C-alpha atoms as one frame of an Amber mdcrd trajectory, in Angstrom:
protein
  53.925  58.807-100.757  54.480  61.369 -98.162  53.429  60.540 -94.435  50.624
  63.146 -94.527  49.093  61.592 -97.778  49.453  58.074 -96.227  47.657  59.292
 -93.101  44.827  60.937 -95.121  44.326  57.546 -97.267  44.147  55.560 -93.938
  41.673  57.897 -92.476  39.527  57.905 -95.615  39.548  54.129 -95.664  38.647
  53.620 -92.122  35.740  56.079 -92.617  34.143  53.816 -95.173  31.812  51.186
 -94.245  31.747  47.550 -95.618  29.418  45.849 -98.063  28.674  42.076 -98.060
  27.006  40.826-101.203  25.104  37.776 -99.871  23.281  35.021-101.560  19.961
  34.338 -99.744  19.483  30.970-101.863  16.329  29.955-103.934  13.793  30.487
-101.019  14.201  28.181 -98.087  15.572  30.098 -95.181  17.305  26.807 -94.059
  19.737  27.161 -97.120  21.496  30.039 -95.828  25.232  29.529 -95.165  26.881
  29.827 -91.892  28.848  32.776 -93.123  25.598  34.308 -94.289  23.966  34.134
 -90.955  27.213  35.455 -89.267  27.142  38.488 -91.773  23.427  39.176 -91.202
  23.979  39.265 -87.387  26.565  42.003 -87.691  24.814  44.263 -90.321  23.650
  47.941 -89.614  21.721  48.017 -92.895  19.966  45.267 -94.706  19.147  45.826
 -98.383  16.889  43.268-100.145  13.778  42.821-102.317  10.600  41.854-100.173
  10.780  38.288-100.824  14.489  38.014-100.083  14.176  40.108 -97.075  11.595
  37.576 -95.563  14.387  34.780 -95.881  17.060  36.741 -94.169  15.361  38.977
 -91.733  15.121  36.594 -89.033  18.959  36.325 -88.495  19.641  40.132 -88.441
  20.088  41.986 -85.263  17.367  44.020 -83.555  17.189  47.522 -84.965  18.761
  46.731 -88.285  17.915  49.315 -90.919  15.779  47.719 -93.930  15.090  50.476
 -96.343  12.462  49.844 -98.940  13.510  49.352-102.639  11.372  50.840-105.369
   9.625  48.990-107.929   7.580  49.617-110.976   3.905  49.204-110.976   2.409
  45.743-111.491   1.412  46.484-114.961   4.927  47.400-116.025   6.266  44.313
-114.382   3.762  41.931-115.930   4.671  43.661-119.412   8.268  42.317-118.849
   9.864  45.630-117.838  12.729  44.959-115.490  12.216  45.633-111.735  13.439
  49.155-110.976  15.726  49.237-108.043  17.696  51.908-106.276  19.651  49.353
-104.442  22.976  50.701-105.796  22.417  54.156-104.637  21.380  52.746-101.107
  24.211  50.511-100.959  26.771  53.347-101.578  25.048  55.888 -99.328  25.182
  53.583 -96.405  28.690  52.449 -96.995  29.963  56.017 -97.496  28.481  56.610
 -93.947  30.601  54.026 -92.369  27.838  51.353 -92.147  28.041  47.596 -92.324
  25.781  46.751 -95.320  24.420  43.438 -96.342  23.159  43.435 -99.848  20.973
  40.201-100.104  19.962  38.795-103.507  17.998  35.834-104.550  20.153  32.672
-105.272  23.824  33.525-105.732  25.464  37.009-106.179  27.608  35.871-109.076
  24.403  34.935-110.991  22.650  38.198-110.428  23.247  40.825-113.063  22.858
  43.744-110.830  25.326  42.548-108.176  28.125  42.881-110.613  27.410  46.609
-111.147  27.074  47.209-107.628  30.310  45.586-106.740  32.124  47.655-109.523
  30.674  50.813-107.901  32.111  49.885-104.473  35.650  49.293-106.022  35.497
  52.455-107.940  35.189  54.298-104.548  37.451  52.259-102.566  34.740  50.726
-100.443  35.638  47.238 -99.174  33.272  44.463 -99.987  33.121  40.748 -99.751
  30.878  38.061-101.410  29.054  35.330 -99.743  27.914  32.799-102.184  24.439
  31.306-101.971  22.721  28.190-103.261  21.960  29.056-106.967  18.177  28.658
-107.634  18.850  26.768-110.834  20.591  24.134-108.764  18.618  24.246-105.405
  15.198  24.068-106.953  15.879  20.834-108.831  17.379  19.212-105.683  14.315
  19.810-103.875  12.147  18.703-106.670  13.982  15.364-106.854  15.688  15.832
-110.163  19.318  15.177-110.193  21.079  17.155-113.116  23.659  14.596-113.790
  23.555  10.856-113.781  26.108   8.026-113.673  27.111   8.662-117.223  28.082
  12.409-116.383  25.878  14.038-119.038  26.740  17.883-119.517  24.351  20.355
-118.013  23.584  23.643-119.552  21.810  26.632-117.714  19.588  29.080-119.685
  17.591  32.094-118.762  14.699  32.176-121.260  14.225  35.963-120.593  17.689
  36.730-122.125  18.746  33.540-123.995  19.327  34.256-127.744  18.961  32.141
-130.847  22.439  30.620-130.587  21.717  29.321-126.880  18.598  27.572-127.996
  20.204  26.192-131.012  23.119  24.678-129.093  20.953  23.419-126.242  18.377
  21.714-128.722  21.306  20.137-130.882  22.853  18.327-127.813  21.765  15.686
-125.575  22.665  17.449-122.256  20.471  18.303-119.353  19.038  21.829-119.794
  17.897  23.846-116.788  15.742  26.633-117.919  14.845  29.709-115.785  11.713
  31.150-117.015   8.456  32.948-116.058   5.461  30.644-115.776   3.829  31.985
-118.874   6.961  31.366-120.917   7.587  27.802-120.271   5.734  26.401-123.238
   7.542  28.887-125.539  10.908  27.628-124.107   9.939  24.050-124.799   9.027
  25.003-128.279  12.294  26.699-128.888  14.059  23.481-127.860  11.994  21.306
-130.114  12.596  23.702-132.989  16.215  23.611-132.411  16.161  19.517-132.692
  15.046  18.208-129.335  12.310  15.288-129.531   9.050  16.223-128.323   9.060
  13.240-126.139  12.034  14.480-124.079  11.102  14.273-120.431  10.705  17.849
-118.703   9.766  18.941-115.143   8.431  22.340-114.085   8.785  23.540-110.580
   7.099  26.589-109.211   8.013  28.283-105.860  10.834  25.931-105.374  12.331
  24.968-102.032   9.443  26.498-100.233   6.257  24.684 -98.919   4.289  26.141
-101.743   6.456  24.126-104.129   4.708  22.357-106.910   6.296  20.209-109.691
   4.784  18.762-112.805   6.354  15.997-114.976   5.653  16.416-118.639   7.499
  16.333-122.005   8.621  18.939-124.267   5.559  18.387-126.425   2.950  18.006
-123.772   4.121  20.527-121.059   1.544  23.202-122.366  -1.295  20.887-122.019
  -0.186  19.500-118.669   0.086  23.065-117.203  -3.231  23.968-118.776  -5.090
  20.991-117.285  -3.531  21.548-113.918  -4.760  25.135-113.929  -1.491  26.491
-112.767  -1.829  30.015-111.657   1.091  32.546-111.610   3.777  31.656-108.821
   3.031  33.319-105.564   6.806  34.015-105.402   6.524  37.120-107.600   9.441
  37.454-109.991  11.345  34.460-108.776  11.793  32.123-111.910  10.031  28.845
-112.637  12.669  26.302-113.090  12.315  23.706-115.691  14.671  20.666-116.314
  14.810  18.906-119.766  16.349  15.673-120.121  16.130  11.979-118.622  17.021
  13.373-115.279  13.418  14.708-115.122  11.741  11.447-116.154   8.523  10.855
-114.168   9.548   7.312-113.025  12.656   8.557-111.341  11.184  11.634-109.925
   8.455   9.726-108.172  11.199   7.929-106.168  13.399  11.005-105.641  10.849
  13.551-104.633  11.937  13.800-101.038  10.642  17.336-100.241   7.107  17.286
-101.733   6.462  13.844-100.194   6.823  14.948 -96.658   3.700  13.789 -94.596
   2.401  17.217 -93.996   3.780  18.982 -96.995   2.140  22.500 -97.411  -0.321
  21.922 -94.805  -1.193  25.078 -92.929  -1.370  24.005 -89.359  -3.001  26.291
 -86.502  -1.083  26.124 -83.285  -2.965  27.799 -80.564  -0.010  29.115 -78.610
   2.281  32.174 -78.687   5.384  32.118 -80.872   7.405  31.591 -77.655   5.550
  28.700 -76.350   5.202  26.944 -79.546   8.852  27.392 -80.840  10.009  23.704
 -80.695   6.521  22.343 -81.814   6.496  24.661 -84.858  10.066  23.475 -85.670
   8.819  19.981 -85.486   5.795  20.772 -87.675   8.171  22.378 -90.409  10.193
  19.199 -90.395   7.142  17.433 -91.807   6.692  19.909 -94.431   3.868  22.034
 -92.559   3.375  25.730 -92.395   2.712  26.478 -88.634   0.770  29.459 -87.787
   0.733  30.502 -84.066  -2.495  32.149 -82.714  -2.429  32.723 -78.827  -5.623
  31.861 -77.101  -4.784  32.961 -73.846  -2.826  36.113 -72.439  -0.851  36.283
 -69.216  -1.350  39.033 -66.645  -0.107  39.834 -63.297  -2.129  38.514 -60.282
  -4.741  41.091 -58.921  -3.056  40.881 -55.461   0.729  40.544 -55.767   1.431
  40.684 -52.041   1.326  36.841 -51.854   3.638  36.384 -54.654   6.021  39.036
 -53.217   6.104  37.099 -49.696   6.796  33.777 -51.346   9.695  35.096 -53.312
  11.196  36.694 -50.085  10.647  33.433 -48.323  12.628  31.495 -51.162  15.432
  33.900 -50.421  15.350  33.518 -46.738  15.133  29.764 -46.694  11.495  28.999
 -46.137  11.295  26.387 -48.768  12.939  22.915 -49.431  11.549  22.797 -53.061
  10.113  25.066 -55.728   7.791  23.351 -58.506   7.240  25.011 -61.739   4.325
  23.785 -63.661   4.636  26.007 -66.876   6.951  28.339 -68.710   4.757  31.433
 -67.595   5.250  30.274 -63.993   9.057  30.511 -64.528   8.682  33.833 -66.421
   6.561  35.131 -63.337   9.191  34.189 -60.845  12.222  35.556 -62.968  10.384
  38.909 -63.410   9.861  39.170 -59.758  13.492  38.251 -59.187  14.696  41.024
 -61.617  12.365  43.504 -59.770  14.262  42.774 -56.587  17.679  42.771 -58.291
  18.033  38.951 -57.747  19.294  36.313 -60.306  19.539  32.563 -60.451  21.946
  32.392 -57.724  18.939  32.876 -55.300  18.061  29.183 -55.875  21.186  28.146
 -54.121  20.253  25.166 -51.715  16.723  24.903 -53.012  15.572  21.877 -55.054
  13.815  22.703 -58.306  11.144  20.697 -60.148   9.724  21.244 -63.669   6.832
  19.697 -65.102   7.914  18.986 -68.806  10.783  19.542 -71.055   9.758  23.131
 -72.093   9.489  24.304 -68.623  12.745  22.804 -67.777  14.375  24.537 -70.913
  13.174  27.793 -69.695  14.859  27.383 -66.273  18.056  26.197 -67.882  17.818
  29.656 -70.012  17.308  31.406 -66.602  20.589  29.719 -65.392  18.854  27.020
 -63.101  19.228  23.361 -63.730  16.017  21.484 -62.555  16.706  18.738 -59.823
  13.555  16.943 -60.818  11.613  16.389 -64.306   9.064  13.676 -64.837  10.745
  10.502 -66.145   7.483   9.360 -67.579   4.474  11.343 -68.434   5.142  15.024
 -68.687   2.320  16.361 -66.421   1.538  17.130 -62.784   0.632  13.106 -62.436
   4.033  12.211 -63.880   5.962  14.745 -61.568   4.219  13.108 -58.534   5.210
   9.670 -59.556   8.900  10.662 -59.216   8.478  13.209 -56.311  10.228  11.823
 -53.056   8.087  11.731 -49.924   8.972  14.105 -47.066  11.668  12.517 -44.729
  12.330  14.597 -41.606  15.851  13.178 -41.264  17.001  14.167 -44.789  14.909
  17.273 -45.353  15.310  19.964 -43.036  12.436  21.969 -44.366   9.056  20.465
 -45.302   7.681  23.125 -47.415   7.224  23.495 -51.198   6.588  26.898 -53.090
   4.149  26.331 -55.961   3.973  29.391 -58.420   0.986  28.727 -60.660  -1.826
  30.297 -62.707  -5.023  31.516 -61.215  -6.479  28.093 -62.350  -6.539  25.661
 -59.588  -3.800  22.839 -59.349  -5.569  20.366 -57.046  -3.810  17.279 -58.423
  -0.261  18.564 -57.583  -1.370  20.015 -54.477  -3.060  17.142 -53.087  -0.389
  14.689 -54.130   2.322  16.718 -52.398   0.354  16.916 -49.150  -0.175  13.049
 -49.321   3.615  12.665 -49.689   4.073  14.711 -46.418   4.870  18.122 -47.651
   3.382  21.563 -46.740   2.474  23.532 -49.856   2.349  27.302 -50.545   0.134
  27.334 -53.418   0.693  30.897 -54.885  -1.080  32.752 -57.733   1.998  34.031
 -59.715   0.031  35.064 -62.787  -3.412  35.224 -64.344  -4.574  33.823 -67.626
  -7.316  35.539 -69.517  -8.715  34.813 -72.913  -6.617  36.513 -75.650  -7.772
  39.154 -77.957  -9.306  37.923 -81.400  -6.664  37.288 -84.280  -6.811  39.323
 -87.051 -10.001  39.125 -89.328  -8.090  37.290 -92.151  -7.104  34.606 -89.768
 -10.592  34.132 -88.289 -11.953  33.837 -91.852  -9.265  31.069 -92.469 -10.331
  29.297 -89.433 -13.968  29.315 -90.154 -13.755  28.987 -93.893 -11.565  26.053
 -94.076  -8.151  27.849 -94.831  -6.342  25.597 -92.293  -5.628  22.003 -93.002
  -5.175  21.059 -89.222  -5.510  22.504 -85.791  -3.514  21.196 -82.774  -5.527
  21.422 -79.453  -3.143  21.214 -76.401  -5.824  21.510 -73.650  -9.550  21.818
 -73.275  -9.013  25.589 -72.578  -7.472  26.082 -75.954 -10.543  24.578 -77.537
 -12.983  26.755 -75.710 -10.722  29.922 -76.045 -10.148  29.427 -79.785 -13.810
  28.916 -80.535 -14.609  31.785 -78.222 -12.201  34.267 -80.059 -12.090  33.103
 -83.669 -15.046  30.862 -84.149 -15.322  27.025 -84.845 -12.920  25.425 -87.230
 -14.390  24.385 -90.628 -15.359  20.792 -90.960 -12.632  20.104 -93.607  -9.946
  20.986 -91.117  -8.291  17.990 -89.487  -8.672  18.284 -85.591  -5.960  16.792
 -83.512  -6.055  16.766 -79.694  -3.500  15.904 -76.995  -5.696  13.536 -74.970
  -9.220  12.220 -74.207 -10.321  15.322 -72.014  -9.295  17.680 -74.784 -11.046
  15.536 -77.301 -14.279  15.331 -75.222 -14.312  19.245 -75.085 -13.775  19.430
 -78.834 -16.633  16.938 -79.413 -18.834  19.094 -77.134 -18.149  22.164 -79.299
 -19.288  20.264 -82.375 -15.915  19.174 -83.609 -15.031  15.836 -85.061 -11.702
  14.727 -83.736  -9.397  12.997 -86.375  -6.072  12.542 -84.365  -5.615  11.642
 -80.876  -2.026  11.757 -79.387  -1.048   8.369 -77.736   0.672  10.535 -74.924
  -0.154  13.796 -73.372   2.860  15.383 -75.075   2.638  18.159 -77.634   5.481
  16.529 -79.698   3.645  13.207 -79.850   0.581  15.103 -80.924   2.520  16.514
 -83.800   3.907  13.095 -84.608   0.495  11.762 -84.625  -0.672  14.261 -87.054
   2.318  13.513 -89.210   1.420   9.683 -89.218  -2.280  10.699 -90.015  -0.973
  12.725 -93.061   1.454   9.856 -94.298  -1.450   7.399 -94.284  -3.785   9.848
 -95.997  -1.051  10.428 -98.693  -0.412   6.629 -99.196  -4.170   5.942 -99.531
  -4.509   8.794-102.311  -1.477   7.244-104.107  -2.801   3.660-103.903  -6.146
   4.875-105.189  -4.435   6.701-108.096  -5.876   9.997-106.773  -3.943  13.305
-106.711  -2.381  14.178-103.349  -4.246  17.204-101.958  -4.465  19.035 -98.615
  -7.639  18.906 -96.470  -8.207  22.483 -97.182  -8.452  21.707-100.992 -11.366
  19.300-100.359 -14.982  20.055-101.016 -16.789  21.216 -97.920 -18.649  18.408
 -96.025 -16.528  15.571 -97.381 -16.446  12.641 -94.985 -13.267  12.195 -92.989
 -12.147   9.176 -91.249 -11.327   9.339 -87.446  -7.776   8.218 -86.298  -6.904
   7.457 -82.697  -3.194   7.065 -83.294
């Protein structure tokens, strides 16, 4: 090859983009691999169907392009016509333009028929690509349903897609005693069971059927090949909310009801599938929402307050200048919003965390301390006990003129009074500059759909973290329905809830949002255990009839 030709080839290759065929798994975003997260973070273009896009979008960088894929109308899809996608053209067009493309598919790319064709198209044009495997739906869903596919005897496992399996596939599966994992549309499960019985399987062979697997909408039914049609009919199972994601059925002893009852770790979480309303912003509720998800809940953050600058900023400006010039010995942060207000003022003046040098910093609570660390400031004092102003005062040292060259504390706060902390610091001998750093106002009402869910019993529980969240939520969205479990962070909040006509079910043992979530989980666990002991189905509060009597809990 001549030097000129080699240079041309090199130039053409460098002009091409790169394509990553990525398996998004069966639905739980937590099942994405580390390599998948890394690839998503570097993508210029992200191409995926809507339900897959919801799984992967959170790991993509800001500004990533997400072109919409074309699909046929619902009538065509319900008639069994394959989904029409122009993904291949989108992938090739973006890659030819030098973009880093991530093509995300459900489950694993190796089991996705369309991915192979798209890879061949890339290879034909010399576009470099890689494959990031994902958890296959046929493997991940049974794992979440508590149905191991192999036992100690090591029985064979056969995977069938009911939509494409031919007569030979059914005959071989029916004639063997292997575990059969069937991917099927919901309305085809009974027909698949019939195929296996016709091929030789006994009608009393155990079978499990799982819809919306690995998501908090997952539901699993235990039946047999002969009874599955009746079981699904009695359960009044509606089409899966997961759209075209397949239903996964497992046939064989692995799905025996007695075993699954002991192994169903996911659906037995204390708050599994509960829709929990958290009256906070997403930023404020991040760790609390993560905790609720660990219990199987689906948190919905609805802010009840909005933060605005103070009406007269001069006091805050003087205090920040005094912070830099050495006016204060301490600065005490009582909320994440106080940290944000000071940080914004610092940025306005071109300052950063180094301006805190020589100043002692206190924080009320772990979340406030975390926001300071993110700012680059490590707090000198965080309550060792109760995470509150009272807890902070318990640990705050008294003013000592020998060791403390300055006797003044800067307290940036909301426009709501903080008499407890101010009075306590003065009693300890300190002078306090109590400065309004921000104002809290009632937030705008949430969307109509959310308001209807609150008033109509669409939420299973609501967590109230202060009296103001009770007043503000009722003010902007209405009173929660009487089937909704009401959980309060302390007696004062509970009293406010009761004054608004709400019956408190759960009271946190400590004034901590994480203890509150833990108490709600314990409530859910007791409720689940009582249903099982009584032989009743385990249902969510929102599934109960209106006006049903609820039991009060003070754990």
